[in-house]
C-alpha positions in Angstrom: 114.8 103.4 104.7 118.1 102.6 103.0 118.3 101.0 99.5 119.5 97.4 99.6 121.9 98.1 96.7 123.7 100.8 98.7 124.6 98.2 101.3 125.0 95.0 99.3 125.4 96.1 95.6 126.5 92.8 94.1 123.6 90.9 95.6 121.1 93.6 94.7 122.3 93.7 91.1 122.2 90.0 90.7 118.9 89.4 92.6 116.7 92.4 91.7 113.2 91.3 90.8 112.1 92.7 87.4 109.1 92.2 85.2 109.1 92.6 81.5 106.1 93.9 79.6 105.8 93.3 75.9 103.8 95.1 73.4 101.4 93.3 71.2 101.0 94.8 67.7 97.6 96.3 67.2 96.7 96.1 70.9 96.8 99.1 73.1 98.4 98.5 76.5 95.6 98.1 79.1 97.8 98.8 82.1 98.9 102.3 81.2 102.4 101.1 81.3 104.5 100.9 78.1 106.4 97.9 77.0 109.7 97.5 78.9 111.5 96.3 81.9 110.3 97.4 85.4 112.4 96.9 88.5 111.3 96.5 92.1 114.1 98.2 94.1 114.3 97.1 97.7 114.7 99.4 100.7 115.0 98.2 104.4 114.8 99.9 107.8 118.3 100.7 109.2 117.2 100.6 112.8 118.6 97.4 114.2 116.3 97.7 117.2 113.3 97.6 114.9 111.7 94.3 114.0 109.2 95.4 111.3 110.1 92.6 108.9 109.0 94.6 105.9 110.4 95.8 102.7 109.7 99.1 101.0 109.8 98.8 97.1 110.1 101.5 94.5 109.0 100.5 91.1 111.0 102.1 88.3 111.2 101.6 84.5 114.5 100.9 82.9 113.7 103.5 80.2 112.8 106.1 82.8 114.9 105.5 86.0 114.3 109.1 87.3 110.6 108.5 87.8 109.1 106.4 90.6 106.0 104.6 89.3 104.9 103.1 92.6 106.0 102.9 96.2 104.9 99.6 97.8 105.1 98.3 101.4 105.3 94.5 101.8 105.9 92.0 104.6 106.8 88.4 104.3 105.5 87.1 107.6 102.0 85.8 108.3 99.3 88.3 108.8 99.2 87.7 112.6 102.7 89.3 112.9 101.5 92.6 111.5 98.3 93.0 113.7 97.7 96.5 114.7 94.8 97.5 116.9 94.0 100.7 115.0 93.8 99.1 111.6 92.3 95.7 111.3 92.9 95.6 107.5 96.7 96.5 107.8 97.9 92.9 108.1 96.3 91.8 104.9 97.5 94.9 103.0 101.1 94.4 104.3 101.2 90.7 103.3 99.6 91.3 99.9 101.6 94.5 99.3 100.1 97.9 99.2 100.8 101.4 98.0 102.6 103.4 100.6 100.4 106.3 101.6 103.2 108.8 102.5 105.6 108.1 99.6 105.7 109.0 95.9 103.2 107.4 93.6 102.7 108.0 89.9 99.3 108.3 88.1 99.8 104.7 87.1 100.8 103.3 90.6 97.9 100.9 90.7 99.2 99.0 87.7 102.7 98.2 89.1 101.0 97.2 92.4 98.7 94.8 90.5 101.6 93.3 88.6 103.5 93.0 91.9 100.6 91.2 93.6 99.7 88.9 90.6 103.1 88.1 89.1 106.0 89.1 91.3 105.1 88.3 94.9 105.3 84.5 95.2 106.8 82.3 98.0 110.3 82.2 96.4 110.4 86.0 96.3 109.1 86.2 99.9 112.0 84.0 100.9 114.4 86.2 99.0 113.1 89.3 100.7 113.5 87.7 104.1 117.0 86.6 103.2 117.9 90.1 101.9 116.5 91.7 105.1 118.7 89.4 107.2 121.8 90.0 105.0 121.2 93.8 105.1 120.9 93.7 108.9 124.0 91.5 109.3 126.0 93.9 107.1 124.9 97.0 109.1 125.9 95.2 112.3 129.3 94.3 110.8 129.8 97.9 109.7 128.8 99.2 113.1 130.8 96.6 114.9 127.7 95.2 116.7 127.5 91.6 117.8 124.4 89.8 116.3 121.6 88.8 118.8 121.6 85.3 120.1 
């Protein structure tokens, strides 16, 4: 997986999805996450032969950019696109967003995942991810001097 911002930095900077958590005086945070800004950093597959139509997201806090809080897999297509014979629950997990089992997670990974599922992942964001994926692939093709498929 390659970070979107390493291929298209201007778009990534302008269109990164963030969530802002505010503290409420006298109320302890229930999520385990402190007040602050949390970014969902996009990564895409560089294999132009692959048609996975997924994004890998790392959740990081602005105040602690060296620590990955959660690693999330997400797809923007309908569940039927992600059907796999060995895991009947995989399509639902991919479309909703799920913690990636082989990548880094913090002790608070469930909280960013819940925020993602409840407040970040909407239809507008799904369309943005689809567009970013296409822009990413187009730019890789351009750099590799490969003609786009018809």
